[in-house]
N, C-alpha and C positions, 0 to 999 in steps of 0.2 A: 300644110299651113297656108295662110293667105294674108295678104296685105292690101288694104284699100287706100293707102297713102304712099304708094310708090316705093315700098320697102322700108319706110321709117320705123314702122311697128309691124309686128306679126302676131297672128292668132292661130290656134289650132282649130281646124274645121269641126272637129268632133264636139267641142264644148266652148269655143270662143275664149279660152283662157290664153294668157300671154305666152308667146313662143319666142325662142331665140334660134335663128338659123345656125346650123352647125353644132347644136347642142342636143344630144339624144334626150328624148322626154323621159322623165323619171317615172311617170305613170304608165303602167302596162296597157291601160285603156286607150292610150294614144298611139300604140304600136300595132301594126298588122304584120303577122308572120307569114312570109310567102310559103312556108311549108304546111301551114294548117288553115289559114284564112284566105278569103278571096282577095285577089290583088286589084279588084275593082272597088270604087268608092263612089257612092251617089251623094252629092252635096245638095241638100235642100236649100233653096235660096228664096225664102219668103220676102216679099217686097218690103215689108216693114223693117226687117232685119238687115237685108242686103239691098240697098237702093241701087238704081241704075248707075253704072259707072265702070271704071277700069279697076281691075283687081290683078295683083300678082299672085299666082298659085305656085307653090313650091312643094315638091315631093322629095323627101330625103330617105336614103337607104343606109342602114347601119349593119355592120357585121358583129355578131356576138363575140367572136373570138379575138377580134382586133378592134378595140373600142375607139381608136383614133382614126380608123379608116372608114370613110363614108363617101357616098356619091349623092348628087342631087340633080334634079331637073326643074327648071323654073320657066314659066311662061306667063304671058300677059293675056288676060281675058276681059271681054267687055260684056257686062250684063245689060241687056236692053229689055225694058218692060214694054209689053204691047197692051193695048186696051181692047 
């Protein structure tokens, strides 16, 4: 998920739908299984959709057998557009 307002609101990278940190997505299309899918993700950032600026990017990991246990990593990135 990502935020372009310093964490006030969050969106899923896959479809820009609203996201809530710490809440497992209900749609399986928003989950990547480490056992069957690639753990890499390419985020396309077209200039019209993602303008130059600072973004928080957050990756969350959930355990199927323990729904209340999860981990996350969050970092700040800056998108710079070049001409």
